[in-house]
N, C-alpha and C positions, 0 to 999 in steps of 0.2 A: 361547492364541490371542486376538487382539484383532480385533473386527469393526467396520468403519467404515461408518456409514450416511450417505451423501452424500459418498463418498470423492473425487469428482472436483473438489470445491472446492479452490482453490489451497492454502489453509492445511491442509486435511485431507490432501491428497496429500503435502505436505511433511512433515507430522507422521507419516504412515504410513511414509514412507521412513526417517525418523529412528528410529522405533520398530523397524522391521525391522533396521536397522543395529545397534541396541542389543540384538538377540537375540530380539525378539518375532516370532511368526508372525502375519502380517497378511493380511487379505482384507477386501473391502467390497462396497458396492453403490451404484447411482445410477440416474439416468434414462438412457434410450437416447440422448439428444441428445449429439452430439459436443462434447467439451471440449478445450481446449488441453492439458489434463493427461493425456489418454488415452495419448499416446505415452510420457510419463514413467512412468505406471503399468505399461504394457506392458514397457518396458525394465527396470523394477525387478522384473518377474515377480510382481506383486501381482495376484491374481485379483479380478476385478470382476464382480458379478452385475448384470444389467439385465433388466427394470425392477425396481422395489421390489416384493417379494413376501414374505409371512411365511415361506414355505417356504425362502427363501434362508438363513435363520438356522441355522448349524450347531449341532450338539448340544454341542460341546466348547469353546465360547468362554468365556473368563474374564470379559470385560466388553466392552461396546460403547461406541464413541465416536460421537456424533451431531453433525451439522452444525447450526448455528443456523437454517438454512433449514427444518429439519424438526422442530425441537423447541425450545420455550421453556419453562423451568421454570414450574410453577404454571398451565400452560395444557394443556388436554386435547389429546393428539397425534392427528393424522389419518393419519400415515404408517403403513402396515401393519406395517413392520418394527419401528418404535419401539413400537407397541402389542404386538407379539409378544414383544419383549425384556422389556417391563414385565410382561406376563402371566406370563412364565417366571421372573420375579424375578432376571433377569440384571442385574448392576450396569451402570448407564448413566451415562456421563460426557459432559459437553459437551466441545467442542473445547478450550476454554481450560483446563478442569479436567485433561484428559489431557495437555495441553502442560505445565501446571504440575507434574504428576506426573513426567514424563520429565525436566523441567529439574532436578529434585532429584538426578539421577544425574550431573550435571556439577559441576565445581568452581566455575565462574562462569557465570551466565546474564546476558547483556547485553541489555537491552530498549531498543527504539527506539519512543518514543511520540510522539504529536502528531496534529493534525487532518489534516496533509498531509505527504507525503514519506517515510512510514515504509518503504515498499517499497524505494525507491531507496537510502535511507540504510542500512537493514539489510543490503542486498546489498553496498553499498560498504564497510561495516564488515567484513562477512564476507570479502570479497575482500581487503581490506587486511591482515587478520589472516592470511589464507592466504599472501599475498606476504611477510609477516613470519615465515613458517615456523611458524605456530601450529597449522595443520591444524584449523580450527574446524568445528563443525557450524553450519548456518544454516537457519532456517525462514523462507522468503521468500514474499511475497504475489504473486509473479509468476515466470514462467520467466526465469532468468538464463542466457543463452546460454553464458557462460563457465563455468557450473557444469553445464551439460547438463540443467538442470531447475530446479524451484522450491525445491530444497533443496541444501545442500552437506553432504556426508557425510564426516566425519572417520574416526577409528578409536577404539579403546578407550582410547587415551592422550590423547585430545583434552580440553583443559581448558575451552575456551570453547564455549558455545552462544549464538548470536545469534538473537533473536526479534523479530518485530513485536509490540509491546505495544499491543494494540488496545483503545481505550476503550469501544467499543460494548458495551452491556449490562454494563459494568464488567469485561470479560473480563481486563484486565491485572492485576486484583487477585487472580486465581487463580495468579499466577506470582511466586515468590520470586526477586527479581533482585539481582545483585551489582554492578550498574551500570545507570544509567538516563539516556537522552537524552530531552528533551522539545523537539521541533523547533518547535512553535507550538501555539497553542490558539485555535481559531476555531469558534464554536458550530455544531454539526452533530448529525445523528441525532435530529431532533425527535420521531420516532416512539417513541423510548425516553426521551431526556432532554427532558422537556416544557418546561423553562425553561433559560435560559443558566446560572443558578446551579447547577442540578443537573449540568449538563455540566462546569462548572468544578470542582465538588466532586469529581468522579471523579479529576481530575488531582491535586487536593490529597491525596486518599486514597492515590493511588499513591506520591506523594512521602513521605507520612507512614509508609507501610509499608516504604520502603527503609531499611535499617540506616544509622545515622548515619555509619559509617565507610566507606560505599560511595560511589563517584563519582556525582554528580548534575550533569548538563550541561544547561543550558537556554538558550534563545534570549534573549539580553539585549536584542534590538531589538523583541521582541514585547510590545506594550502590554498585551494580556490576561494574559500571564504575570506581568508586573510588577504589574498592578493587581488582578487577581482571584486569582492562584495564590500567589505568593510571600508576599504579605502575610497569607495565611490558613493557612499551614502551621503545624504544632504547634510545632516546634523552630526558632526563628529563628536559633539559633547554628549550624545545619547548614552545612557547607562546600558552596558552590555555585560551579561554574565557568560563566561566561557566555560564549557565543559570539555573534558578530554583526559587522556591518560598521561599527557605531559604534566610535570609537576607544577608548572607555572599557571595552570588553569585555575579558575575560581572554584570549580567543582571537579574533583579528581579521585583516584584510588591509589593507595600505596601497594606494595608488592603482596600484601596479605588481603587485598580487597577491602581495606578499611576506607570508608568514605571520608574525604577531607573537603570541607567547604570553607573557603576563604581562610585557610590556615588552621582551622579547628577540626579535630578528629571526632568522628561519630562512630556508629556501629559498622560491623562488617556487612558488605553487600552479598546476600545469598539469594541467587535467582534460581527459579525452576526451569528457566530456558537457557540454553547453552550459547556460547560464542562471545568473542570480544565485541562484536557489533551490538549484541544485546546488552552488554555491560555499558557501552556508550549510550545506548537508548535509555537505559535506566538513569544514568547520570544526567541526561538531558531533562528527564522528568523531575528528578530531584532538584535540579536548578530552578525550574519553573515553580515547583511547589515551595521551595525556600523563599523565592521572591514574593510569592503570594502570602507568605506568613505561616506556612505549615511547619510543624516540628519535623526535623530531618530524621531522627531516629524512628518516630512513628511512621513516617513515610517509607523508610527502608523496610520496616516490618510489614507494612501494608502491601507492598508490591511483591513480597517474597512468595505469595501464593499464586501469582499469575502464571498460567500454564500455556500461554501462546494462542495463536489463531490458526484457522485452517489455512493450508497452503503456505505456511511459513515454517520450514523445517518440521513439518507435521509428521509425527509418527503414525503410520497407517496400520502396522501390524507385522506379522511374520508369515512367510509362506510355509507350505507343508514340508519344504526342504530346509527350513530354518533360516531363511534369508530375511533380514530386516528391510522393510519398505518405508521410505521417507518420501514426502512430497514437498516441493517448494516452488514458489511463484517467481523465483529469480529469472530475470530476462535481460539483465545488463551484466557485463563482465565483473563489475565490482561486487554485485550481489552473488554471482556464482562463486567468486573467490571466497567471500565471507561465509557462504553456506558450506563449502567444502572444508574450509578451515575449522568451522564449528563442529563438523562431523569428525574431523581428525582429533579434536579436543575431547569430544564425547565418546568416540569409539576408536581409540588410538591403534588398536591391533587389527582392525577390520579392513578388508579390501573394498574400495568404493567404486561402484559401477554407476556412472552418471548418464542418464537418458536426457538429452537436451533437445528442446523444440524452440528454435529461434522465433522471435516475435517482431514482425514488421520488416520489410525489405530495407527501408532507409536506415534503421538502427543497425541491422546486420552488416550492411555495406560500410557504414561509417566506422564500425568497431570490429572489423574482421580480425585484425591482429590481436586485439585485446580479448576477444572471445576465445581465440586459440590459446592464448597464454593462460586464461582462467581455467578453461576446460582441461588443460594439461595437468592440473593439480589432481585430477581424478586418476584412478588406476586403469579404468576401462571407460570408453566413451562411445555412446550410441547416439547418432544424430538423425533427427527427423526433418522432413521438409519444413520450410519457413511457414509459420502460421500467419496468414494474412489478416488484416483487420478491416473493419467496415470503411475506414477512412483511407486505406491503402491496400488495394486488392491484388496488385501485381508488381513485379519488379524484375530487373535483369539478374540480380544476385541469387545464389542458391546456397544451400547448406554445404554443398561440395567445396565452395570457396573457403569455408572455415578450416577445412582439413589441412590446407596448405600452411596454416599457422599453428597447428597443434603439434607440440613437441612430445608426442606420445604415439608409438606405433599401434597401440591398442585402441584405435578409433575406427568406427565403422558407420557407414551411411545406409539408411533404410528409406525406401520409398513406399514400403508396404508395412503397415503397423502389425499385421498378422505375422509377418516374418520376424519382426522385432519381438513380439510376444513369445514366439516359439523359442527364440534364442535365450531370452531372459528366463524362460521356464526351465532351462537346462542348468542354471546356476544353483548350486546347492552348498549347504554348510553354513553354520552360524558365524563364520568368519567373514561373511559377505554382507554388504549393504547395497541396495539399489535405491538411488534417489532420482526421481523425475523432477526436471526443472523446466520452467517456461510459463508464460502468461496465457497460453492457449489452453488446449484440452489434453495436454500430455499426461495429466493425472489419470486419464482413463486407461492408459496402457497397462498399469499394474492393478487395476481395480479388481480383476477376477483372480489375481494370484494369491490374495491374502486368505 
């Protein structure tokens, strides 16, 4: 039996489903708060104890898997269940260590790494392999409606496991991969990577760990990858396929979205998800599939039906006053910029009202100017207080500090979500969009408006 401490986290829930499908008995625990994964866990018949209590730990567990929200190696734990597991000398694995263990039971584990876009791209890759009759497993960082949850479950004959290869705390180094995509590299997680060089080194280490005969697909348009990553990998003879919109990449698009792979033209890329960033995500997947030997035109057709994931430019509905509601997980300036640009592309005539909830004090402080510049691309901006995390509960910075860098007079700060809801409810007309952005619980703001 495997016991999950913090099982409601999206990664933990997905891993629990995969392990259950691979023959493990699984149960776990978490806080009482409602999560979007509650329904998935219930449908999977995975027992969940709430709240955390040492008495929850069964007698017959083989090992426990713990979320990074409740345990960091070399730091004294405060979670009562983690303390109980350690006192009983029960083996304790982090999420990434457990994921690395189960990955070894697959012929090929395909990792999707990068500062932005991992969830959408790993879901798109999993979906495309599904449509190519490969029946893959997928561990996804959000619910994918077309999978019925945040994991795709194959069977005992499944060759491929697709995972989000997360750089935070060097988690992706716990996974032995048979193919790796690096979407982009944009300094993040300053609470762990205290300098950009340490952040870049994590990606260098991930590449160096990948066997030389396994596919490596990187963003050829990304300046940080070119300047800080590829110049510093150990083996400069490694075969690398580059994707991007610049014509000198191995995998690219022409002005009519015709896919070009190593100089040869294929079919037109037609995606059901909007935005330049998603076209880049698709090119990354096509590069990996090409290197694995899949037919490009078949792959283009296979991915055309993918409709996205929850909290990634997710269309939520329309209010009684005709306003379109969109929700997005964007919590970094690059992601905010990409999301707003995608909305401009999809809804060119509409006024964009952006509700943003910053996530973590260290990230907000490090990127104040960049947040202001990105948010300025919206027509109206509504700022909530910073959403603290379990690993960083307080800081000196506030959302007020972002306003100094917003080049837009239509910015307003809210300390009370009810006041914000009241103001949003006054917006009317089908020429308006409200998008909620952030990695916290900002999505709740518009929940009752639809």
